N, C-alpha and C positions, 0 to 999 in steps of 0.2 A: 667649559662645562663638560664634565665627564659623565658617561652613561655606561651602564652595564647591561648584560643580557637580562631581559625581563624574567621574573620568576612568577609562576602561577601558584597562587595559594588556593588549592582546591577546596579547602574547608569553607572558605568564605567567597569563593568564586571571584577572586581578586588577583590583579597583576601588580606586583611591586617593582618599581624602577628606582635605582639610585641615580639621581640627576646631578649630584655634586657630592663632594666629600662629606659623608655623614648625613646627607639630606635625601630622604626617600619620599616617593609619592606612591600611595596605594590607590589603584584604580578599581573602584567598585561599580563602574558603569557597565559591567559585563551583563547586559540584558539580552533578551531574545530580540534579535534584530528584526525578525519578521513581525513580532508584536508591535515594536516601536514604529516600524514603517506602516503597519496597518492602522495604527492610531492616528498617525499624521495624515494618511490618505483619507481616512474616515472624516477627520475634521475638515479637510478641504472640500470634500464632496457634500458635506452637510449643508443644511440651510437653516440658519445662517452658517457660513463657513467660519472655521476657527483654526488658528495655529497656536500651539502651546508656547508660552513665552521662553521656554528653555532654548528654542531654536533661534533666539536673538543672538546667542553668545558664541558665534564663531569668532575668529581673531579680529575681523573688522568690527563686528558688533561690540566686542569688549572695548576696543579703542574708542568707538563712538560713544559708548556709555560713559567712559571717563570724561569725554568732552561735554556730555550733557550735564554732568555734575558741576561743571564750571560755568555754565550759562547763567546770566543774571536773573533770568526768570525762575530758575530752578533753585528755590530757597531751601529745600530739605537738607541738602548736604552741608551748606555753610551754617544753617541754624543749628543742626545737631552738633556740628563741630564747636560752635560757640558755647552750647550748653556743656559739652565735655570740658572745654577749657575753663569755664566759669565755675563749674561744680566738681572739678576733678578730685579735689581732696575729699569731699563728702562721698563721692562715688567710690573712691579707693577705700575709705573707711568702711563703707557698707559691704564691699566685696571682700576685702582682705588681700594679702599679698602671698606670693609663693605657691599659687595653685596652678593647675593646668589651665591654659587659655585656648578655647576652641572657637575659632573664627569662622562663623557660618556664612557662606556666600562671600568668601574672602576677596575674590577678584584679584586686584593688584596688591592686596594685603596692606595698603597704606593706612586704612583706618585701624586695623588691628595692630600694626607695628607701632602706631602712635601711643598705644597703651603699655608697651613692654617695659619702658623705663619706670613708670609709676607703679604698675602691678607686679613687676619682677616675677613673672611666672617661671615655673621650673620647666614647662614645655609649652610650645606654641604649635597648635595643630590647625592648619589652614584647610578649610573644606569648601569645595566649589565644583561646578560642573565643567568648567573650562580649564583644560590642561595647560594651554600656552601661558596664561596669566600666572599660574602657580610656578611653572617651570622658570619663568623669568624672575619672579619676586623672591622665592624662598632661598636660593643660594646667597643673595645679598643680605637677607635678614639673618641667616645663620652666621655669616662672616662678621656682621656687626654686633652680634649678640652671642659671644662664644660660650657663655654659661647656660644657654637655653637649648633644650632639645627641640629642633625645628623639623617638622614633617608636614606632608600634605595628603589630603584624601580627596579623590575625585568621586563624586556621587551625585545622584539625581534626587533632590528633595521631594519631588512629586511622587516618588516611590518609597518614601520613608527615610528616616535619618539613620543610615547604616554606618555608625561610627563606634559601636560598642567595642569592637575588636581593635580599634585604633587609638583608644585613650587608656591611660593607666588607671589603676585604683588610686583613690585619693580625691580630695576636693577639686572640682572643676568649675571654671567660669565659662559659660557659653556666651558668645557675643554675636548679636544679630542686628547690626545697625542699618541705617538708611531707609527705614520703613519698608524693607523687603517683605516683611510679613504681610503687607497690604496686597501683595500679588496673589495671595491665597484667598479664595472665597472664605467667608467667616467660618463655615463648618470645617473646612479644610485647615484653616488657621488654628482652630481649636485642637484638631487632631495632631497637627505638627507640634504645637506647644505642649500637648500632653506627652508626646514622645520625649521632648526635652526635659519635662518634669520627671519622667520616669528615669532618665539618665541621672538627673540631679539627686533623685531619691536613693541612689546607690551609695553615695558618700556624703556624710554630713559636711556642711560648709560649701556645698555646691550651689550654683544659682545661674540666672540668666540676666544679662545686660542687653536691653533691646530698645530700639528707637521706633516710634510710630508717628506718622503724620496725623495731624488733627483736621477737623472739619473747619472750613472757612469760606470766604467769598468764592462762589463758583467760577467767576471770571478769572480770578487769580489762580485757582487750581488748574483751569484749562490752559492758561498761559504757561504754567510750569511744564506742561507736557506738549507744548507747541511753540518753542522758542523762535524768536525772530530770525535767528541765524540759520534755522532749518536743520539743526543737528539732530533733534529728535525725529524729524521727518526722515532724514537719511537713515537713522537707526531703525526706524520702523520698516522702511522699504527694504533694507538690507536683509530682513528675514526671508523675503522672497528669493533673493540670491542664494541664501543658504538652502532653502527648500529645493531650488533648481539643482543644486549640487547633490543633494541627498536623494531626490526622487527622479532626477533626469527630466524634470518638467521644463517648460519654456515660458514661465511667467515673464512678461515684459514689464519690468519694474517701474519704468517711467509712466506707464499707463494706469498706475494706481496712486491715488492721493492720500496723504497722511491726514487722518481725522482724529482729534482728541476732544472729547466731550465729558462733562460732569453729569453723571446720572444721580440726581439729588435723591430720588426715592431709594436707591441702593447705596447711597453714600460712597460712590466710587467714580474715579476717573476711568474712562474706557478709551483705549486706542484701537483704531480700525484702519484698514486700508480699503479705500473706496475706488471701485472701477470708474475710470474717467469716461470710458465708452464700452459698448458691448464687445466682449471678446471671448474666445474659446481657448481653454487650456486642457491638454490631454493629461490626465492624472491616473497613473497606473492603468493605462489603456482605455480609460473612460473620458469622453469629451465632456468637460464641465463648462457650461456657459455662465459667464459673469455678466449680468446686465449692467448697463450704465447706472451708477449710483449704488450698486450692490456692494456690501461691505464684508470684509474678512476681519473678524475680531481677533486681535493679537495679544491684548493685555488688559487687565483690570488692576486698579490700585485703590484699595479700600481705605477710607479715612475713619478714624475713631476719636471720639471725645475721651479724655482720660478716664472718666467713670466707666465708659463702655469697655475700654481696653483692660482696665483693672478687673472688671467682672469676668472677662475672658480668661485672664491669667489665673484668677481664683478657680474658675471652672476647670482649668487645665490641671490644677493640683498644687499650685503655688499658694503658700499660706502667708508669706510676709512680702509686702510690695512697697517700694518707695518710688516716687516720681519726681522728676525735675523738668521744668519748662523754661523757655525763654520768656521775657517780659510780655511779649505780644501773644503768647500762647499758640504760636504757629506750629510747634513741634513738641513732642514729649519723649523723655528718656525714662525707662523703668528698670529697676533692679528687683528681681523676683527670686525668692528662695524659700526653703522650708525651715530655715533656722532664724533665730532672733537676729534682727538687724540693729547694729549699733547706732 
């Protein structure tokens, strides 16, 4: 893998790196480090304490998440994949071919790469917060798809979808699978979808292919986020290791238990880390006491019925929406655009 000296794009506060022949990654994570640190510290000192989910995704966290998706209890990945396989031709007909393909939250790019043969995009733009995953995946994708312009963008969705300078003019298909939209609170999800809709409004023929988990038996939902093998528990606790590296704290990871519950009133799964016993952690010079049973909220995953999610897409500015589901109704895939759908 070849690397060149980084180039700073001052107009967009970005760093561009060539990671392989013809494959570049633009880093738009150049944020105020003091502000980021302050937000993380404030969350940990708060009551209840919180950690933003973006801190899951260090190299270990990314690898653990890939393992989560393969656990028998975690139905969303395989159910969405089955919908894609069964309905592929209808989805391709709805989207059209030869457009840019922007893979949001691309991770290891496996889900996006699976669409390249059928959608035949002119460009593949992988967008994620984790550099290591893109650096590993993109060269192989470029070598296997010589006719496609392959590039990456590193950005933090929680601060807005900053990709306008990284995609060309012309029709664009945005791809956001895996029910990742559920990690946003509903109001924030609406705001994020509005940003995508604004991007789509620039060029006729653009649209969004997105997956969203549905409401179902609470016990089944909770099991999906607390697998018997303990992979999700390891993923959740690993966030404390990442916090220790970032802040220099000394959280004792094994003294926190993984907790996953379904909050039926809010229609969301909640993941927490619960202190097993009373302990003190110094955070930015402040001693924070975590009492036995006290929790740190690390993630929420909201669930939507198809009518609810269609309503959100319409409020975001999409006018034409199609939906595909598995026979059991466990998951839903939507294609939303502003143009007539075939």
